[in-house]
BABAVEX-478306 format. One record per atom (N, C-alpha, C): residue in one letter; x, y, z. Coordinates in pm, whole numbers, padded with zeros to 5 digits, always signed. Layout:
BEGIN
AXYZ/...
***
This chain:
BEGIN
X+09361+04509-02901/X+09252+04598-02864/X+09147+04521-02783/X+09099+04583-02676/X+08994+04520-02596/X+08862+04519-02672/X+08788+04409-02658/X+08658+04399-02724/X+08553+04481-02651/X+08566+04492-02518/X+08467+04563-02438/X+08537+04629-02320/X+08502+04755-02294/X+08556+04829-02180/X+08443+04902-02110/X+08430+04879-01980/X+08346+04962-01894/X+08437+05056-01817/X+08412+05184-01824/X+08491+05283-01751/X+08401+05361-01656/X+08411+05332-01526/X+08335+05404-01425/X+08185+05403-01447/X+08132+05289-01492/X+07990+05281-01528/X+07903+05268-01403/X+07801+05355-01395/X+07703+05350-01286/X+07563+05362-01344/X+07468+05298-01275/X+07329+05305-01319/X+07238+05273-01201/X+07124+05342-01194/X+07027+05320-01086/X+06887+05316-01144/X+06800+05244-01077/X+06658+05242-01109/X+06586+05310-00993/X+06532+05429-01018/X+06474+05512-00912/X+06581+05535-00805/X+06556+05490-00682/X+06653+05513-00574/X+06742+05391-00549/X+06732+05290-00635/X+06809+05166-00614/X+06928+05165-00709/X+07048+05162-00652/X+07169+05156-00732/X+07189+05014-00782/X+07192+04998-00914/X+07212+04866-00975/X+07359+04840-01004/X+07430+04943-01050/X+07571+04932-01086/X+07642+05056-01034/X+07756+05038-00967/X+07826+05151-00906/X+07973+05154-00945/X+08010+05249-01030/X+08150+05276-01065/X+08225+05150-01108/X+08170+05080-01206/X+08231+04955-01252/X+08335+04981-01359/X+08454+04924-01340/X+08559+04921-01440/X+08586+04775-01475/X+08577+04742-01603/X+08596+04603-01645/X+08635+04602-01792/X+08724+04508-01828/X+08766+04492-01966/X+08751+04347-02009/X+08713+04328-02135/X+08712+04196-02198/X+08808+04203-02315/X+08918+04129-02306/X+09018+04132-02412/X+08970+04055-02535/X+09035+04077-02645/X+09001+04007-02768/X+09017+03857-02748/X+08912+03781-02779/X+08914+03636-02767/X+08897+03584-02626/X+08874+03671-02529/X+08864+03631-02388/X+08719+03605-02348/X+08699+03506-02261/X+08568+03481-02200/X+08574+03530-02056/X+08496+03633-02026/X+08490+03690-01892/X+08352+03662-01834/X+08349+03619-01710/X+08222+03587-01645/X+08192+03685-01534/X+08073+03745-01539/X+08020+03823-01428/X+07947+03726-01336/X+07998+03708-01216/X+07945+03610-01122/X+07893+03681-00999/X+07772+03645-00957/X+07717+03703-00835/X+07574+03661-00814/X+07517+03692-00697/X+07379+03653-00667/X+07280+03736-00746/X+07156+03693-00748/X+07050+03767-00815/X+07041+03908-00756/X+07024+04006-00845/X+07008+04143-00801/X+07137+04217-00775/X+07253+04158-00812/X+07381+04225-00783/X+07422+04323-00892/X+07350+04326-01006/X+07381+04422-01111/X+07443+04364-01236/X+07465+04234-01239/X+07536+04175-01353/X+07455+04182-01483/X+07324+04158-01475/X+07242+04168-01597/X+07228+04312-01642/X+07224+04405-01548/X+07221+04548-01586/X+07346+04584-01665/X+07462+04536-01622/X+07585+04561-01697/X+07576+04502-01838/X+07521+04383-01848/X+07506+04320-01979/X+07413+04402-02068/X+07305+04453-02013/X+07211+04534-02090/X+07275+04667-02132/X+07360+04721-02046/X+07430+04844-02083/X+07527+04816-02198/X+07596+04702-02193/X+07687+04666-02301/X+07611+04645-02432/X+07490+04589-02422/X+07410+04562-02542/X+07344+04687-02598/X+07340+04796-02522/X+07272+04917-02566/X+07125+04920-02530/X+07084+04831-02440/X+06944+04828-02397/X+06919+04920-02278/X+07027+04966-02214/X+07020+05064-02107/X+07128+05169-02131/X+07097+05293-02096/X+07197+05400-02106/X+07257+05424-01968/X+07389+05417-01955/X+07450+05439-01823/X+07429+05584-01778/X+07413+05601-01647/X+07396+05736-01593/X+07530+05801-01560/X+07636+05721-01562/X+07772+05774-01545/X+07867+05677-01610/X+07984+05728-01654/X+08084+05644-01717/X+08057+05625-01864/X+08134+05535-01923/X+08114+05507-02065/X+08151+05363-02098/X+08103+05318-02215/X+08127+05184-02265/X+08195+05196-02401/X+08303+05120-02419/X+08377+05119-02546/X+08374+04976-02599/X+08331+04960-02725/X+08323+04829-02788/X+08413+04828-02911/X+08514+04741-02906/X+08609+04729-03016/X+08663+04866-03060/X+08703+04945-02960/X+08767+05074-02986/X+08674+05189-03016/X+08544+05164-03014/X+08445+05268-03048/X+08358+05297-02928/X+08344+05424-02893/X+08257+05460-02781/X+08113+05427-02817/X+08051+05344-02732/X+07915+05298-02760/X+07812+05361-02667/X+07853+05399-02546/X+07759+05456-02449/X+07828+05555-02358/X+07757+05660-02326/X+07789+05753-02219/X+07660+05828-02190/X+07651+05896-02077/X+07527+05968-02047/X+07490+06065-02158/X+07370+06050-02210/X+07322+06137-02316/X+07359+06094-02456/X+07436+05985-02470/X+07475+05936-02603/X+07474+05784-02601/X+07394+05726-02690/X+07376+05581-02690/X+07376+05529-02833/X+07478+05451-02868/X+07480+05384-02997/X+07375+05273-02994/X+07284+05266-03091/X+07178+05166-03085/X+07233+05024-03092/X+07159+04928-03035/X+07208+04789-03031/X+07251+04734-03166/X+07173+04765-03269/X+07201+04707-03401/X+07328+04762-03464/X+07381+04872-03409/X+07502+04933-03465/X+07627+04897-03386/X+07615+04809-03287/X+07727+04779-03197/X+07811+04659-03238/X+07762+04579-03330/X+07836+04458-03365/X+07842+04358-03253/X+07730+04347-03179/X+07723+04262-03060/X+07616+04156-03080/X+07648+04031-03043/X+07548+03925-03041/X+07508+03898-02898/X+07382+03857-02878/X+07334+03834-02741/X+07244+03711-02736/X+07267+03628-02637/X+07181+03513-02611/X+07116+03535-02475/X+06983+03541-02475/X+06907+03567-02354/X+06881+03437-02278/X+06839+03453-02154/X+06810+03338-02070/X+06698+03253-02128/X+06597+03318-02189/X+06485+03242-02246/X+06500+03219-02396/X+06617+03253-02451/X+06655+03234-02591/X+06585+03329-02688/X+06459+03372-02657/X+06388+03474-02735/X+06384+03442-02884/X+06356+03316-02919/X+06341+03279-03060/X+06205+03322-03111/X+06197+03355-03239/X+06070+03394-03299/X+05989+03269-03329/X+05871+03252-03267/X+05796+03127-03285/X+05742+03108-03426/X+05722+03219-03500/X+05664+03208-03633/X+05767+03185-03742/X+05895+03184-03706/X+06001+03159-03802/X+06063+03021-03779/X+06104+02959-03887/X+06175+02832-03877/X+06310+02852-03810/X+06378+02743-03782/X+06513+02752-03726/X+06604+02832-03818/X+06602+02799-03947/X+06685+02874-04043/X+06641+03019-04050/X+06510+03044-04044/X+06460+03181-04048/X+06504+03262-03928/X+06506+03198-03811/X+06554+03267-03690/X+06700+03308-03705/X+06783+03218-03756/X+06925+03247-03767/X+06952+03350-03877/X+06874+03344-03984/X+06893+03438-04095/X+06839+03577-04064/X+06752+03588-03964/X+06688+03716-03934/X+06795+03821-03900/X+06788+03932-03967/X+06881+04042-03939/X+07008+04038-04019/X+07033+03928-04094/X+07152+03922-04178/X+07132+04005-04305/X+07239+04059-04357/X+07231+04135-04480/X+07249+04047-04602/X+07229+04106-04719/X+07247+04034-04845/X+07119+03977-04899/X+07132+03902-05007/X+07016+03841-05072/X+06958+03731-04986/X+06838+03688-05023/X+06773+03580-04949/X+06857+03454-04953/X+06915+03426-05069/X+06998+03306-05082/X+07123+03316-04996/X+07183+03435-04992/X+07304+03455-04912/X+07273+03442-04763/X+07160+03498-04721/X+07121+03489-04579/X+07098+03343-04539/X+07030+03268-04626/X+07002+03128-04593/X+07132+03047-04590/X+07221+03075-04683/X+07349+03002-04685/X+07428+03029-04557/X+07431+03156-04513/X+07502+03191-04391/X+07438+03125-04269/X+07303+03122-04269/X+07232+03059-04158/X+07261+02909-04151/X+07259+02842-04266/X+07284+02698-04268/X+07429+02667-04228/X+07522+02755-04267/X+07661+02735-04228/X+07677+02740-04077/X+07612+02838-04014/X+07624+02849-03869/X+07547+02737-03799/X+07433+02696-03853/X+07360+02583-03794/X+07443+02455-03801/X+07520+02442-03907/X+07610+02327-03918/X+07714+02330-03806/X+07764+02449-03775/X+07865+02464-03671/X+07813+02423-03533/X+07683+02444-03509/X+07627+02410-03378/X+07550+02278-03381/X+07562+02204-03492/X+07499+02073-03500/X+07349+02076-03516/X+07295+02181-03578/X+07150+02194-03592/X+07105+02208-03737/X+07191+02177-03833/X+07155+02196-03974/X+07036+02109-04014/X+07027+01989-03958/X+06918+01899-03996/X+06782+01945-03944/X+06783+02044-03854/X+06657+02097-03799/X+06620+02232-03862/X+06684+02270-03971/X+06667+02404-04029/X+06522+02438-04061/X+06443+02339-04102/X+06305+02367-04140/X+06204+02354-04028/X+06249+02316-03910/X+06158+02299-03797/X+06134+02433-03728/X+06036+02432-03632/X+06002+02555-03560/X+06040+02541-03412/X+06066+02652-03346/X+06119+02647-03209/X+06038+02563-03111/X+05905+02564-03124/X+05824+02497-03022/X+05841+02344-03023/X+05896+02286-03130/X+05915+02142-03133/X+06058+02102-03092/X+06138+02199-03058/X+06276+02172-03020/X+06289+02155-02868/X+06388+02077-02827/X+06418+02066-02685/X+06488+02194-02637/X+06504+02204-02507/X+06571+02322-02453/X+06713+02336-02504/X+06786+02223-02510/X+06922+02228-02560/X+06929+02267-02706/X+06833+02220-02785/X+06830+02255-02926/X+06797+02403-02945/X+06705+02455-02865/X+06673+02597-02872/X+06795+02682-02836/X+06871+02636-02736/X+06990+02711-02697/X+07091+02716-02811/X+07106+02605-02883/X+07199+02601-02996/X+07154+02697-03106/X+07024+02700-03130/X+06972+02791-03233/X+06994+02936-03194/X+06969+02967-03066/X+06991+03104-03018/X+07137+03143-03033/X+07228+03050-03003/X+07371+03078-03017/X+07406+03098-03164/X+07352+03014-03252/X+07379+03029-03395/X+07328+03164-03445/X+07211+03205-03399/X+07156+03335-03443/X+07245+03450-03395/X+07297+03439-03273/X+07382+03546-03221/X+07515+03553-03295/X+07567+03439-03341/X+07699+03434-03404/X+07696+03452-03555/X+07580+03432-03617/X+07571+03438-03763/X+07619+03572-03821/X+07589+03686-03758/X+07638+03814-03814/X+07788+03838-03788/X+07856+03738-03727/X+07999+03749-03694/X+08025+03873-03607/X+07966+03877-03488/X+07981+03993-03400/X+08122+04003-03342/X+08160+04122-03306/X+08290+04141-03240/X+08284+04111-03092/X+08163+04091-03039/X+08145+04065-02896/X+08017+03985-02878/X+08023+03884-02791/X+07906+03802-02760/X+07869+03821-02613/X+07740+03845-02587/X+07688+03861-02452/X+07595+03745-02421/X+07621+03675-02312/X+07542+03558-02273/X+07480+03582-02136/X+07347+03580-02129/X+07276+03608-02004/X+07215+03479-01949/X+07286+03414-01855/X+07240+03289-01793/X+07192+03191-01900/X+07268+03163-02004/X+07215+03089-02119/X+07189+02941-02093/X+07241+02886-01984/X+07225+02742-01959/X+07134+02713-01841/X+07078+02815-01778/X+07007+02796-01652/X+06877+02718-01668/X+06818+02719-01787/X+06691+02649-01807/X+06705+02503-01846/X+06828+02452-01851/X+06851+02316-01894/X+06873+02225-01774/X+06835+02095-01790/X+06863+02001-01682/X+07014+01978-01675/X+07060+01925-01563/X+07203+01927-01532/X+07287+01853-01635/X+07244+01737-01683/X+07324+01662-01780/X+07327+01734-01914/X+07212+01783-01958/X+07207+01856-02084/X+07286+01985-02073/X+07278+02051-01957/X+07351+02175-01937/X+07501+02153-01952/X+07552+02044-01895/X+07695+02015-01906/X+07737+01995-02051/X+07655+01922-02127/X+07691+01894-02266/X+07686+02020-02352/X+07576+02098-02338/X+07562+02219-02418/X+07668+02322-02380/X+07702+02329-02252/X+07806+02419-02207/X+07941+02384-02271/X+07970+02252-02276/X+08094+02207-02340/X+08097+02247-02488/X+07986+02225-02556/X+07979+02255-02698/X+07994+02405-02723/X+07931+02485-02636/X+07940+02630-02650/X+08082+02680-02629/X+08147+02629-02525/X+08284+02671-02496/X+08378+02631-02610/X+08359+02513-02663/X+08442+02467-02775/X+08426+02560-02895/X+08303+02602-02924/X+08278+02692-03036/X+08340+02829-03012/X+08324+02883-02890/X+08380+03014-02859/X+08532+03013-02873/X+08594+02906-02826/X+08739+02896-02835/X+08784+02880-02980/X+08711+02798-03057/X+08748+02776-03196/X+08737+02903-03279/X+08634+02984-03250/X+08611+03107-03326/X+08686+03227-03267/X+08743+03212-03146/X+08812+03323-03082/X+08720+03439-03051/X+08599+03409-03004/X+08497+03511-02984/X+08509+03573-02845/X+08520+03703-02838/X+08521+03776-02711/X+08382+03765-02648/X+08376+03724-02522/X+08247+03691-02461/X+08238+03745-02320/X+08122+03803-02288/X+08088+03839-02151/X+07970+03754-02110/X+07989+03669-02010/X+07889+03573-01964/X+07842+03612-01826/X+07709+03612-01806/X+07650+03637-01675/X+07600+03505-01618/X+07635+03477-01492/X+07585+03358-01425/X+07586+03380-01274/X+07502+03303-01204/X+07507+03301-01057/X+07565+03169-01009/X+07613+03086-01101/X+07662+02952-01070/X+07815+02954-01066/X+07876+02943-00947/X+08023+02948-00938/X+08092+02839-01020/X+08035+02719-01021/X+08096+02610-01097/X+08099+02643-01246/X+07989+02698-01297/X+07983+02737-01438/X+08086+02845-01469/X+08098+02942-01381/X+08197+03048-01402/X+08338+02991-01402/X+08369+02902-01307/X+08501+02842-01300/X+08531+02763-01427/X+08430+02697-01480/X+08448+02609-01595/X+08463+02688-01725/X+08384+02793-01741/X+08374+02863-01869/X+08476+02974-01887/X+08511+03044-01781/X+08576+03174-01795/X+08728+03168-01798/X+08786+03259-01874/X+08929+03289-01862/X+08952+03378-01740/X+08850+03458-01710/X+08859+03551-01597/X+08720+03570-01538/X+08715+03575-01405/X+08590+03593-01331/X+08591+03730-01265/X+08476+03799-01272/X+08456+03923-01197/X+08340+03898-01101/X+08368+03894-00971/X+08266+03866-00870/X+08197+03996-00832/X+08063+03998-00840/X+07986+04118-00812/X+07902+04101-00686/X+07883+04215-00620/X+07790+04221-00507/X+07743+04365-00494/X+07610+04383-00483/X+07551+04516-00462/X+07602+04618-00563/X+07611+04577-00689/X+07645+04671-00796/X+07791+04696-00817/X+07877+04632-00738/X+08022+04656-00749/X+08096+04527-00779/X+08207+04540-00848/X+08296+04427-00869/X+08393+04422-00751/X+08387+04313-00675/X+08470+04299-00556/X+08608+04245-00589/X+08615+04154-00687/X+08742+04091-00720/X+08732+04035-00860/X+08840+04042-00934/X+08845+03979-01065/X+08982+03917-01088/X+08982+03809-01165/X+09106+03740-01195/X+09077+03603-01254/X+09181+03526-01289/X+09162+03390-01337/X+09086+03307-01234/X+09003+03212-01279/X+08921+03134-01185/X+09000+03071-01072/X+09112+03009-01103/X+09190+02941-00999/X+09243+03041-00896/X+09282+03158-00943/X+09334+03261-00853/X+09226+03311-00758/X+09107+03337-00812/X+08997+03387-00729/X+08955+03280-00627/X+08954+03154-00671/X+08913+03046-00581/X+09015+03025-00469/X+09143+03029-00503/X+09247+03000-00405/X+09279+03119-00315/X+09247+03240-00362/X+09276+03359-00280/X+09157+03454-00283/X+09043+03412-00229/X+08926+03501-00229/X+08953+03627-00149/X+08895+03739-00195/X+08926+03867-00134/X+08852+03898-00006/X+08743+03829+00022/X+08671+03854+00147/X+08580+03737+00179/X+08509+03749+00291/X+08421+03641+00337/X+08312+03612+00234/X+08253+03717+00178/X+08145+03695+00081/X+08194+03613-00036/X+08308+03648-00094/X+08358+03577-00212/X+08389+03432-00177/X+08455+03410-00065/X+08490+03272-00025/X+08365+03187-00006/X+08262+03241+00059/X+08141+03163+00085/X+08053+03151-00038/X+08063+03247-00133/X+07983+03236-00255/X+08042+03131-00349/X+08173+03119-00350/X+08239+03025-00441/X+08227+02881-00396/X+08212+02857-00265/X+08206+02719-00217/X+08147+02715-00077/X+08106+02595-00036/X+08066+02574+00103/X+08189+02591+00193/X+08164+02636+00315/X+08274+02650+00411/X+08225+02612+00551/X+08318+02567+00633/X+08297+02561+00777/X+08343+02696+00831/X+08258+02761+00909/X+08288+02898+00953/X+08280+02908+01104/X+08382+02967+01163/X+08375+02998+01305/X+08454+03126+01333/X+08438+03178+01452/X+08500+03304+01489/X+08614+03281+01587/X+08703+03375+01591/X+08814+03369+01684/X+08871+03507+01707/X+08982+03513+01777/X+09050+03640+01808/X+09197+03627+01772/X+09247+03724+01697/X+09388+03723+01656/X+09479+03754+01774/X+09582+03674+01787/X+09683+03697+01891/X+09818+03655+01834/X+09911+03750+01828/X+10044+03717+01780/X+10049+03666+01638/X+09962+03719+01552/X+09962+03679+01411/X+09899+03545+01384/X+09820+03495+01479/X+09754+03365+01461/X+09619+03368+01532/X+09537+03267+01499/X+09410+03250+01568/X+09400+03104+01609/X+09353+03080+01729/X+09341+02943+01779/X+09228+02871+01706/X+09247+02742+01684/X+09143+02659+01621/X+09157+02518+01675/X+09056+02431+01654/X+09069+02291+01697/X+09186+02219+01631/X+09237+02275+01520/X+09348+02213+01447/X+09481+02281+01478/X+09483+02358+01584/X+09603+02432+01619/X+09597+02575+01568/X+09701+02654+01591/X+09698+02794+01548/X+09700+02806+01395/X+09620+02901+01345/X+09613+02929+01202/X+09662+03070+01178/X+09736+03090+01068/X+09797+03220+01039/X+09691+03328+01023/X+09715+03442+01088/X+09630+03561+01076/X+09720+03681+01055/X+09803+03671+00952/X+09906+03773+00927/X+09844+03910+00905/X+09902+04010+00971/X+09861+04147+00949/X+09737+04189+01026/X+09680+04101+01105/X+09562+04136+01184/X+09606+04170+01326/X+09557+04281+01375/X+09599+04330+01506/X+09556+04237+01618/X+09639+04228+01720/X+09604+04149+01837/X+09472+04197+01896/X+09388+04100+01932/X+09260+04132+01993/X+09148+04153+01893/X+09180+04156+01762/X+09074+04178+01663/X+09000+04048+01636/X+08867+04058+01628/X+08784+03941+01597/X+08798+03905+01450/X+08802+03774+01424/X+08821+03727+01287/X+08720+03618+01253/X+08697+03604+01123/X+08622+03491+01068/X+08723+03389+01017/X+08704+03264+01053/X+08787+03155+01002/X+08699+03068+00912/X+08742+03052+00787/X+08667+02975+00688/X+08750+02854+00646/X+08692+02735+00657/X+08760+02611+00619/X+08673+02538+00517/X+08727+02519+00398/X+08651+02445+00297/X+08637+02298+00338/X+08523+02235+00306/X+08505+02093+00343/X+08614+02003+00288/X+08665+02032+00167/X+08768+01946+00108/X+08903+01965+00176/X+08914+02067+00264/X+09039+02086+00339/X+09055+01983+00450/X+08948+01913+00488/X+08953+01813+00594/X+08970+01674+00533/X+09072+01604+00578/X+09103+01471+00524/X+09120+01371+00638/X+09094+01246+00607/X+09114+01141+00707/X+09263+01118+00725/X+09307+01122+00850/X+09449+01101+00880/X+09486+00955+00861/X+09604+00935+00806/X+09656+00799+00790/X+09773+00781+00886/X+09756+00692+00980/X+09861+00671+01079/X+09862+00784+01182/X+09976+00803+01243/X+09990+00903+01349/X+10028+01038+01286/X+09934+01104+01224/X+09959+01231+01157/X+09970+01344+01259/X+10058+01439+01230/X+10074+01554+01317/X+09949+01640+01313/X+09908+01691+01427/X+09790+01777+01441/X+09659+01709+01398/X+09654+01579+01399/X+09529+01509+01371/X+09432+01532+01486/X+09305+01546+01452/X+09200+01572+01551/X+09101+01457+01547/X+09071+01400+01661/X+08975+01290+01669/X+08834+01344+01648/X+08751+01263+01579/X+08614+01306+01549/X+08523+01186+01537/X+08394+01211+01554/X+08292+01108+01535/X+08212+01142+01410/X+08188+01039+01325/X+08107+01058+01205/X+07960+01063+01246/X+07895+01175+01215/X+07753+01194+01249/X+07663+01149+01136/X+07697+01185+01012/X+07614+01149+00897/X+07701+01146+00772/X+07658+01065+00675/X+07729+01053+00547/X+07629+01072+00433/X+07666+01157+00336/X+07580+01186+00221/X+07657+01152+00094/X+07641+01029+00040/X+07716+00990-00079/X+07670+01068-00203/X+07767+01115-00281/X+07738+01186-00405/X+07793+01113-00527/X+07845+00992-00507/X+07904+00916-00616/X+08051+00946-00629/X+08084+01061-00687/X+08224+01098-00705/X+08290+01140-00574/X+08209+01174-00474/X+08259+01213-00342/X+08148+01193-00241/X+08181+01215-00115/X+08081+01205-00009/X+08094+01325+00084/X+07980+01378+00125/X+07976+01482+00226/X+07960+01413+00362/X+08053+01441+00452/X+08055+01372+00582/X+08046+01476+00693/X+07943+01464+00775/X+07926+01551+00891/X+07998+01490+01010/X+08080+01573+01075/X+08164+01526+01185/X+08140+01609+01310/X+08166+01547+01425/X+08170+01621+01551/X+08309+01600+01612/X+08382+01712+01627/X+08519+01704+01676/X+08523+01679+01826/X+08619+01600+01867/X+08642+01583+02011/X+08689+01716+02069/X+08681+01729+02197/X+08726+01852+02263/X+08611+01947+02279/X+08594+02039+02186/X+08487+02138+02201/X+08356+02094+02138/X+08352+01974+02074/X+08228+01924+02017/X+08182+02000+01894/X+08272+02070+01830/X+08236+02151+01713/X+08189+02063+01598/X+08079+02103+01532/X+08029+02032+01413/X+08097+02089+01289/X+08155+02002+01207/X+08218+02044+01082/X+08175+01948+00972/X+08196+01991+00851/X+08159+01911+00734/X+08282+01890+00647/X+08305+01766+00605/X+08417+01732+00517/X+08364+01679+00385/X+08440+01703+00277/X+08410+01642+00147/X+08523+01544+00117/X+08491+01416+00118/X+08592+01313+00099/X+08582+01255-00041/X+08694+01234-00109/X+08690+01184-00246/X+08649+01038-00254/X+08597+01001-00371/X+08563+00862-00396/X+08429+00822-00337/X+08381+00704-00373/X+08248+00659-00329/X+08245+00603-00188/X+08362+00576-00129/X+08364+00515+00005/X+08383+00622+00110/X+08321+00601+00224/X+08332+00694+00337/X+08306+00615+00464/X+08357+00663+00577/X+08330+00592+00704/X+08181+00591+00736/X+08139+00491+00810/X+07998+00478+00847/X+07963+00575+00960/X+07836+00618+00968/X+07794+00699+01083/X+07826+00628+01214/X+07877+00704+01308/X+07916+00648+01436/X+08063+00610+01444/X+08130+00604+01328/X+08271+00564+01327/X+08357+00671+01393/X+08466+00626+01453/X+08564+00717+01511/X+08681+00730+01414/X+08716+00853+01377/X+08824+00877+01282/X+08911+00992+01333/X+09024+01012+01267/X+09107+01129+01291/X+09115+01208+01161/X+09108+01340+01171/X+09113+01425+01052/X+09228+01524+01064/X+09284+01558+00948/X+09388+01660+00942/X+09342+01771+00848/X+09408+01885+00857/X+09365+02005+00786/X+09468+02045+00681/X+09419+02074+00559/X+09501+02133+00453/X+09491+02285+00468/X+09595+02347+00521/X+09588+02489+00554/X+09579+02579+00431/X+09608+02526+00310/X+09597+02609+00190/X+09452+02640+00156/X+09359+02569+00218/X+09217+02593+00194/X+09148+02649+00318/X+09226+02724+00394/X+09176+02793+00512/X+09195+02943+00491/X+09095+03023+00526/X+09102+03168+00506/X+09061+03237+00635/X+09142+03336+00673/X+09116+03412+00795/X+09100+03558+00758/X+08987+03617+00792/X+08957+03757+00761/X+08919+03832+00888/X+08956+03960+00897/X+08894+04041+01001/X+08743+04040+00982/X+08669+04032+01086/X+08522+04024+01075/X+08471+04142+00992/X+08393+04110+00886/X+08329+04209+00799/X+08429+04298+00728/X+08553+04252+00710/X+08652+04331+00638/X+08684+04264+00508/X+08728+04340+00403/X+08746+04283+00270/X+08880+04221+00242/X+08981+04243+00324/X+09115+04199+00288/X+09132+04049+00312/X+09198+03982+00215/X+09220+03838+00225/X+09350+03810+00299/X+09340+03719+00397/X+09459+03676+00469/X+09451+03524+00485/X+09561+03459+00460/X+09561+03314+00474/X+09667+03271+00575/
***
């Protein structure tokens, strides 16, 4: 049974459409990520799932039970849903244990025991008597997660839960959260605008834009076969140029690139990921001579700005490892065509 189902869900604020005819499922034990830019409707969907908004069309089903439709709204507390907000929303007047125990049923002793058990799971049991304002951001996030999971919800909703943390702490807390979700088999809908976070956390990604889901699938599938220009450019940096399809191909500095199914004479967008460009070793076929303009070391890799011989086109490469050619160096580069995408201009269909 699916933990969460959106069927044709739409919602607007005044004349602004926030969500338009969304269909989405979260299977039992699955982590699904809603990925998209600010204002695309992903948080509105999360609020509809939580019962904080009533959809104006469609319906929401949670663990086999209809939870929302126009004119009928199951209240949040009756949905069996846990939620972690971006700001964690901890009660400042309650201790850590009090925050986690809040809303649990049973005797005071039973509530405290359940709270301490969950705090132990997230590594926060020793802070049970402290108050939120003395905790670090990562500690507050753990407490918020413990509070959401203590009632043993059938569905967990996460709204940008790691965005307020510094990068190193974010990586660690994200790892700990994912480990807990997997260990408990918790069905989760996660909202983020960070493609790397979505790729790392999710079993399945749903990419949103302007209130609609454009593409959904396993992270690797969405990354390797993006459905349109927006998805490809949102998921990663690209080198982008235009061309014209002729005979099922488009001309490029690296030779003809496949443009299958695009009519002759149609204008196309050509997208090349920086990691698709590699330094040629020896006399490689289709190698293109280039001059190194600038190098930006990142430790694990380097961003290298190049100017290609011939048409003088500026491109950017991501080269592995800490070493990279010096500015001014002359090199030859080759192209990994599996990381090249050709689309009809402003059209949604993916062609490689």
